[in-house]
C-alpha positions in Angstrom: -37.3 -51.6 30.4 -34.7 -50.8 33.3 -33.3 -47.8 34.1 -30.2 -49.5 32.8 -31.3 -49.4 29.9 -32.6 -45.1 29.4 -29.7 -43.5 28.1 -29.7 -39.8 28.9 -29.4 -37.7 25.3 -27.3 -34.7 25.9 -29.4 -31.5 25.2 -28.6 -29.7 21.3 -25.9 -27.2 22.4 -23.6 -29.9 24.5 -23.9 -32.3 21.4 -22.9 -29.1 18.8 -20.6 -26.1 20.5 -17.6 -26.8 19.2 -18.8 -25.3 16.1 -22.0 -23.3 17.4 -19.3 -21.2 19.3 -16.7 -19.9 16.4 -18.9 -19.5 13.7 -21.1 -17.0 16.0 -17.7 -15.2 16.9 -16.8 -15.1 12.9 -20.5 -14.1 12.4 -20.3 -11.4 14.8 -16.8 -10.4 14.0 -17.6 -10.0 10.3 -20.7 -8.2 10.8 -19.1 -5.4 13.2 -16.3 -4.8 11.0 -18.9 -4.1 7.9 -20.5 -2.1 10.3 -17.5 -0.3 11.6 -16.2 0.4 7.8 -19.2 0.5 5.3 -19.4 0.6 2.2 -15.1 0.6 2.1 -14.6 -2.3 0.7 -16.2 -1.6 -2.7 -14.6 1.4 -2.9 -11.4 1.1 -2.2 -11.4 -2.0 -4.5 -13.3 0.1 -7.4 -10.2 2.2 -7.4 -8.0 -0.8 -6.6 -9.4 -2.7 -9.9 -8.5 1.2 -11.6 -4.9 1.3 -11.1 -4.2 3.5 -13.9 -6.6 6.5 -12.0 -3.7 7.0 -9.4 -0.8 5.6 -11.7 -1.0 8.2 -14.3 -1.9 11.5 -11.8 1.2 10.0 -9.9 3.5 10.3 -13.4 2.0 14.1 -14.0 2.6 14.8 -10.2 6.5 13.3 -11.2 7.1 15.6 -14.2 6.6 19.0 -11.8 9.5 20.5 -10.6 7.9 22.0 -7.5 7.3 18.0 -6.0 11.0 17.2 -7.5 12.2 19.7 -5.4 10.3 18.7 -2.2 9.7 15.7 -2.0 12.3 14.0 -5.2 12.3 11.8 -6.6 8.3 9.4 -6.3 8.1 6.1 -5.8 6.0 3.7 -7.3 1.8 3.2 -5.9 1.1 0.8 -4.6 -2.2 -0.9 -2.9 -1.8 -0.2 1.5 -0.8 3.5 0.2 -4.6 3.2 -0.6 -5.6 2.5 2.6 -4.4 4.9 4.0 -6.8 8.2 2.1 -10.2 8.5 1.4 -12.4 7.5 -2.1 -15.5 10.2 -3.1 -17.9 9.1 -5.9 -19.2 12.2 -7.4 -21.8 13.5 -10.0 -24.0 9.6 -9.4 -20.3 8.0 -9.7 -19.1 9.2 -13.3 -16.2 11.5 -10.9 -14.3 10.9 -8.1 -11.8 12.1 -5.4 -10.0 10.3 -4.1 -6.8 11.1 -1.5 -4.0 8.8 -2.1 -0.9 8.6 0.5 2.5 9.0 -1.7 6.2 8.5 -0.9 9.8 10.1 -2.4 12.1 7.2 -2.9 14.2 9.4 0.2 10.9 8.1 2.4 10.1 11.3 2.3 5.4 11.2 2.7 2.9 13.1 1.1 -1.1 13.2 0.3 -1.5 13.0 -3.5 -5.5 14.6 -3.8 -7.2 13.4 -6.9 -10.1 15.4 -8.4 -11.1 13.2 -11.7 -14.1 11.9 -14.7 -14.5 9.1 -16.1 -14.6 10.2 -19.6 -15.6 6.4 -21.5 -12.2 4.6 -20.5 -10.6 7.6 -19.5 -10.0 9.7 -16.6 -9.7 13.6 -17.2 -8.2 14.8 -14.2 -9.6 18.4 -12.9 -7.4 18.5 -10.5 -4.3 17.2 -8.7 -2.3 18.5 -6.2 -0.1 17.2 -3.0 -0.1 18.3 0.8 3.2 18.1 2.2 2.8 18.1 6.3 6.5 17.6 7.3 8.4 19.9 8.2 6.4 22.4 6.8 2.5 23.1 5.9 2.7 22.7 2.2 0.4 22.5 -1.0 1.9 22.3 -4.4 -0.9 22.3 -7.3 0.3 20.7 -9.9 -2.9 20.7 -12.5 -7.0 22.8 -11.5 -9.2 23.0 -14.5 
């Protein structure tokens, strides 16, 4: 066997770096994302699957005269406003305490706080409040049991 017949076999890293490096970077990013957010995706996702929880509370708030006076007509709820708030499950996942960002049609912002317990397929609201920051901090109690 002559020297010209011997071929150098490249290392495994040199042959496969084009897919190993991006795959490792993506997996690292996903791992860090889940460490930072915890189970937020699952919490927000389960609320998103049941839109009636927030939508019914907004409908109740729309009927309050003080809300109409301070904010005006409330705009419909969307998923991205849910991300402005917080979700916390209560009583072995039978209840929920949720804060959702809401807006009026004329652009005024507020937070909607809801405490509700699930009764079969329906939600029984224990507390609904709206918190306004600007121009003055104010809390409007809509429902409290």
